[in-house]
C-alpha positions as CSV (number, residue, x, y, z in Angstrom):
1,M,30.7,-48.4,41.3
2,P,27.4,-47.4,40.8
3,V,26.0,-44.5,42.6
4,I,22.7,-45.8,44.2
5,S,20.2,-43.3,44.2
6,G,17.0,-44.5,44.1
7,R,14.0,-44.9,46.6
8,P,13.1,-48.5,47.7
9,G,9.6,-49.8,48.8
10,G,8.0,-52.2,49.7
11,N,9.0,-55.4,47.8
12,C,11.0,-53.7,45.7
13,W,14.1,-51.0,45.6
14,R,14.8,-48.4,42.6
15,I,18.5,-48.2,42.4
16,Y,18.9,-46.3,39.9
17,E,17.1,-43.4,37.8
18,K,19.2,-43.1,34.7
19,P,17.4,-44.9,31.5
20,L,19.1,-47.9,29.8
21,E,20.1,-47.2,26.4
22,V,20.4,-50.3,24.9
23,G,19.7,-50.0,20.8
24,A,19.5,-53.6,19.7
25,E,18.4,-56.6,20.9
26,M,21.7,-58.0,20.2
27,N,23.6,-55.7,23.0
28,L,20.7,-57.2,25.2
29,E,21.3,-60.9,24.6
30,L,25.4,-59.8,25.3
31,L,24.4,-58.6,28.4
32,A,22.7,-61.3,29.5
33,K,25.9,-63.5,28.4
34,E,28.0,-61.6,30.7
35,L,25.4,-61.9,33.7
36,G,25.4,-65.6,33.3
37,N,29.1,-65.4,34.2
38,I,27.9,-63.5,37.4
39,T,25.1,-65.5,38.8
40,G,24.3,-68.9,38.8
41,G,20.1,-68.4,38.7
42,R,18.2,-67.5,35.5
43,V,18.8,-64.7,33.3
44,L,16.2,-63.9,31.0
45,V,15.6,-61.2,28.2
46,N,12.3,-59.1,27.4
47,E,10.8,-60.8,30.2
48,P,7.0,-59.9,30.5
49,L,6.9,-59.0,34.4
50,K,3.3,-59.7,34.4
51,N,4.2,-63.2,34.9
52,H,6.3,-62.2,38.2
53,T,3.4,-60.1,39.9
54,T,0.9,-61.0,42.5
55,L,-1.5,-58.4,40.1
56,R,-0.5,-60.5,37.1
57,I,0.5,-57.0,35.4
58,G,3.8,-55.4,34.0
59,G,5.1,-54.6,30.8
60,P,8.6,-56.7,30.0
61,A,12.3,-56.3,32.2
62,D,14.6,-55.8,29.7
63,L,16.7,-58.1,31.4
64,L,15.6,-60.2,34.4
65,V,18.1,-62.2,37.1
66,F,17.2,-64.3,39.7
67,P,20.5,-64.3,41.7
68,A,21.4,-67.7,43.2
69,A,23.4,-66.5,46.5
70,V,23.4,-62.8,48.7
71,E,27.0,-62.9,48.0
72,E,26.5,-62.3,44.0
73,I,24.6,-59.5,44.5
74,P,27.2,-56.7,44.9
75,R,28.7,-58.4,42.0
76,L,26.0,-57.9,40.0
77,L,25.6,-54.2,41.2
78,E,29.0,-53.4,40.1
79,F,28.3,-55.1,36.5
80,A,25.1,-52.9,36.3
81,G,27.5,-49.4,36.8
82,Q,30.2,-50.6,34.7
83,K,27.8,-51.1,31.9
84,D,25.5,-48.0,33.0
85,V,22.8,-49.8,33.4
86,P,19.3,-49.2,35.9
87,V,18.6,-51.7,38.5
88,T,15.4,-52.7,40.3
89,L,15.1,-54.9,42.7
90,L,12.0,-57.4,43.7
91,G,10.7,-59.0,46.1
92,N,7.9,-61.5,45.4
93,G,6.2,-58.9,43.1
94,S,3.5,-58.0,45.9
95,N,2.5,-54.7,46.6
96,I,3.2,-53.5,43.6
97,L,2.2,-51.8,40.3
98,V,4.5,-52.1,37.1
99,R,3.6,-49.7,34.4
100,D,2.9,-51.3,30.9
101,G,5.8,-50.0,29.1
102,G,7.7,-52.1,31.4
103,I,11.2,-51.7,33.3
104,P,14.5,-50.5,31.6
105,G,17.2,-51.9,32.6
106,L,18.4,-55.0,35.0
107,V,15.7,-56.4,37.1
108,M,16.6,-58.6,40.3
109,K,14.2,-61.0,41.7
110,L,14.9,-61.5,45.4
111,G,11.6,-63.7,46.0
112,G,11.8,-67.3,44.7
113,S,15.2,-67.4,44.5
114,L,17.4,-65.6,48.1
115,T,15.1,-67.4,50.4
116,R,17.6,-69.6,52.8
117,V,16.4,-69.7,56.5
118,E,18.6,-70.5,59.3
119,V,17.2,-71.3,62.9
120,K,19.4,-71.3,66.3
121,G,17.6,-71.6,69.3
122,D,15.1,-68.8,69.2
123,R,17.1,-66.5,66.4
124,V,16.1,-67.1,62.8
125,V,18.2,-65.4,59.8
126,A,16.1,-65.1,56.5
127,E,17.6,-64.2,53.3
128,A,15.8,-61.5,51.8
129,G,13.6,-63.4,49.4
130,A,12.4,-65.7,52.1
131,L,8.7,-65.7,51.5
132,M,6.6,-64.6,55.1
133,P,4.4,-67.5,55.0
134,R,6.8,-69.9,54.9
135,L,8.8,-68.2,57.7
136,A,5.9,-68.6,60.0
137,R,5.4,-71.9,59.2
138,I,9.5,-72.6,59.7
139,A,8.9,-70.8,63.1
140,L,5.9,-73.3,64.3
141,E,8.0,-76.2,63.3
142,H,10.6,-74.9,65.7
143,G,8.1,-74.1,68.4
144,L,8.5,-70.9,67.9
145,T,6.3,-68.0,68.7
146,G,6.5,-63.8,67.1
147,L,6.0,-64.4,63.6
148,E,1.9,-66.2,63.2
149,F,1.2,-62.2,61.7
150,M,2.9,-63.2,58.5
151,I,1.2,-66.2,57.7
152,G,-1.1,-64.2,55.1
153,I,1.6,-61.6,53.9
154,P,2.3,-62.5,50.4
155,G,5.9,-60.8,50.8
156,T,9.7,-61.3,51.4
157,A,11.3,-60.6,54.3
158,G,13.3,-58.1,52.8
159,G,10.3,-56.3,51.6
160,G,8.6,-57.1,54.8
161,V,11.3,-54.8,56.7
162,V,11.1,-51.9,54.3
163,M,7.8,-51.8,54.3
164,N,7.5,-52.8,58.5
165,A,4.8,-54.9,57.1
166,G,2.1,-55.8,59.9
167,A,-1.2,-57.9,60.2
168,H,-3.2,-58.4,63.6
169,G,-1.6,-56.2,65.9
170,Q,2.1,-57.4,65.2
171,T,4.5,-55.7,62.6
172,M,8.1,-56.4,61.8
173,S,9.3,-54.2,64.1
174,Q,8.1,-56.1,67.5
175,V,10.7,-59.3,65.7
176,V,13.3,-58.1,63.9
177,T,16.9,-57.3,65.9
178,Q,19.1,-56.6,62.9
179,V,19.1,-56.6,58.9
180,E,22.2,-56.8,56.3
181,T,22.5,-54.6,53.7
182,V,24.7,-53.7,50.9
183,S,25.2,-49.5,50.6
184,P,25.7,-47.6,47.5
185,D,29.9,-47.8,47.7
186,L,29.1,-52.2,47.5
187,S,30.1,-52.5,51.0
188,L,28.2,-54.6,53.8
189,R,26.5,-53.2,56.2
190,L,24.6,-54.8,59.7
191,L,22.2,-52.6,60.9
192,P,20.5,-52.9,64.3
193,A,16.6,-52.7,64.5
194,Y,16.8,-49.5,66.5
195,A,18.5,-47.6,63.8
196,L,16.0,-48.6,60.9
197,N,13.1,-45.8,62.4
198,L,10.4,-48.6,62.2
199,G,7.0,-46.9,62.2
200,Y,3.4,-47.8,60.4
201,R,4.2,-49.2,56.9
202,H,7.8,-47.8,57.4
203,S,11.5,-47.5,57.6
204,M,14.4,-45.5,57.0
205,L,15.0,-48.3,54.6
206,K,11.8,-47.2,52.7
207,N,13.6,-43.3,51.4
208,S,17.1,-45.5,52.1
209,S,19.7,-46.3,49.2
210,L,20.7,-49.5,51.2
211,L,19.3,-52.8,49.7
212,V,18.7,-55.6,52.1
213,T,20.3,-59.0,52.1
214,R,18.7,-61.0,54.9
215,V,16.8,-60.5,58.1
216,H,17.9,-61.5,61.2
217,F,14.3,-62.5,64.0
218,A,14.3,-63.0,67.9
219,L,11.4,-64.8,68.5
220,S,10.3,-66.9,72.1
221,P,9.5,-70.3,73.0
222,G,5.7,-71.3,72.9
223,N,3.5,-74.0,72.3
224,R,3.1,-75.6,69.0
225,E,-0.5,-76.1,68.9
226,E,-1.2,-72.9,70.3
227,I,0.7,-71.2,67.3
228,R,-0.9,-73.5,64.9
229,A,-4.5,-72.1,66.2
230,R,-3.6,-68.5,65.8
231,M,-2.3,-68.8,62.4
232,D,-5.4,-71.1,61.4
233,R,-7.5,-67.9,62.9
234,Y,-5.4,-65.6,60.7
235,I,-6.0,-67.6,57.6
236,E,-9.4,-68.0,57.6
237,F,-9.5,-64.4,58.6
238,R,-8.2,-63.6,55.4
239,R,-9.7,-66.2,53.3
240,T,-13.3,-64.6,54.3
241,K,-12.6,-60.5,54.2
242,Q,-9.7,-60.7,51.2
243,P,-10.6,-61.7,47.5
244,L,-7.8,-64.6,47.4
245,N,-9.3,-66.1,44.5
246,W,-8.1,-63.2,42.1
247,P,-4.9,-61.4,41.3
248,S,-4.4,-58.1,43.3
249,A,-1.3,-56.1,44.9
250,G,-2.7,-56.5,48.4
251,S,-3.7,-53.1,50.1
252,V,-3.9,-50.1,47.7
253,F,-3.9,-47.4,50.2
254,V,-2.5,-47.0,53.9
255,N,-4.8,-46.2,56.6
256,P,-5.4,-42.7,57.2
257,P,-5.2,-41.4,61.1
258,E,-8.9,-40.6,61.1
259,Q,-10.4,-44.1,59.7
260,A,-9.4,-47.3,57.9
261,A,-9.1,-46.5,54.3
262,G,-11.4,-49.7,53.5
263,Y,-14.0,-47.9,55.8
264,L,-14.2,-45.0,53.6
265,L,-13.8,-46.2,50.3
266,E,-16.9,-48.6,51.5
267,Q,-18.8,-45.3,52.8
268,A,-17.8,-43.8,49.2
269,G,-19.0,-46.8,47.4
270,V,-16.3,-48.0,45.4
271,K,-16.8,-51.7,45.7
272,G,-17.4,-52.8,42.1
273,L,-16.2,-50.2,40.4
274,T,-14.2,-51.2,37.2
275,I,-12.3,-49.8,34.6
276,G,-11.0,-51.9,32.2
277,G,-9.9,-55.7,33.5
278,A,-9.4,-53.9,36.6
279,R,-11.8,-54.2,39.2
280,V,-12.5,-52.6,43.2
281,S,-13.0,-56.2,45.2
282,E,-17.0,-56.4,46.1
283,K,-15.3,-58.6,49.3
284,H,-12.9,-55.8,50.5
285,A,-13.0,-52.0,49.1
286,N,-9.1,-51.4,49.6
287,F,-8.1,-54.0,47.0
288,I,-7.9,-53.7,43.5
289,I,-8.4,-56.9,41.6
290,N,-7.1,-58.2,38.0
291,T,-10.4,-60.0,36.3
292,G,-8.9,-60.6,33.2
293,G,-6.3,-58.5,30.9
294,A,-6.3,-55.5,33.6
295,T,-3.3,-53.2,32.6
296,A,-1.7,-50.5,34.5
297,K,-3.5,-47.8,33.1
298,D,-6.6,-49.2,33.9
299,V,-5.5,-49.4,37.5
300,L,-4.0,-45.9,38.0
301,Q,-7.3,-44.8,36.6
302,L,-9.4,-47.0,38.8
303,I,-7.2,-45.4,41.9
304,E,-7.2,-41.6,40.7
305,V,-11.5,-42.4,41.3
306,M,-11.1,-44.0,44.7
307,Q,-8.8,-41.1,45.9
308,E,-11.4,-38.7,44.3
309,K,-14.5,-40.0,46.0
310,V,-13.1,-40.4,49.1
311,M,-12.2,-36.5,49.3
312,K,-15.2,-35.4,48.0
313,Q,-16.9,-37.4,50.7
314,F,-14.8,-37.1,53.9
315,G,-12.1,-34.5,52.5
316,I,-9.4,-36.9,53.2
317,E,-6.8,-37.7,51.0
318,L,-5.6,-41.7,50.8
319,K,-1.8,-42.2,49.7
320,T,-1.0,-45.3,48.4
321,E,0.5,-48.5,49.9
322,I,1.3,-49.6,46.6
323,Q,4.6,-48.8,44.9
324,F,4.4,-47.8,41.2
325,L,7.3,-49.1,39.2
326,G,8.6,-48.7,35.5
327,V,7.5,-46.4,32.4
328,D,4.7,-46.4,30.4
329,R,3.9,-47.6,27.1
């Protein structure tokens, strides 16, 4: 069985730190064929991850698999452990930066594959790959309130609970009741919300080797028109305040206790700063956009400049919300 020792975060979980030692292209093809016998989903070889991240940046994954069912995940992890293949899991590819050398080993993408949602009364159970805006709309269809804040968050249920995603004064911690996970020994564990230590953009899952497979929510009956009106306001707010017309990874930095990161960055004069194809949005200073052909190296250098400017002017160290994955080219 594999030893899960990585560090999950955001819409991704790093399961292994050991690099993949696959010397020949044919070995990848053979591994892909074997994976195809385990999963009913797609298996791709040397797939550019820029096609699977919201920032549209990232080198190739040796192997990229889209699990067709939650029940396949333990089997895929077991296979990877037997082959000594490192595993990285992605949600929707938002809030991450994949380095230009790509991600060695096996990448499992849950967003777009594990998306089933079940509604029973005021309870909702979502697979980890279900997109948060879709969850908000499903809740609306059933006249349930509590998920409106998700309408503008381009992440998954699994990634959202790991980071305790939130917006407009609400967070996952207010609606999550429990999560289903796969543990390092490949056993299934059900964790109640109180055990997750949910805080600002944090949960115990962020530094845990547990892998979220399903998220359980408790909502409340509400008026559909009022729910829809709130969602419309949130969508309009996002449209006017964020650079939705450009590829981005969302907020680059978490807000420090002293002040919102966007305010500090704007006061430090970073809007419009450009390195290569990466630019600080002129609409929101806490967003980096890909203006075309940006590399991970461009983004990393720009992040350093942004941090330096805020430190110089305010003496505050900004910490990244974006998760960094992969290897340099």
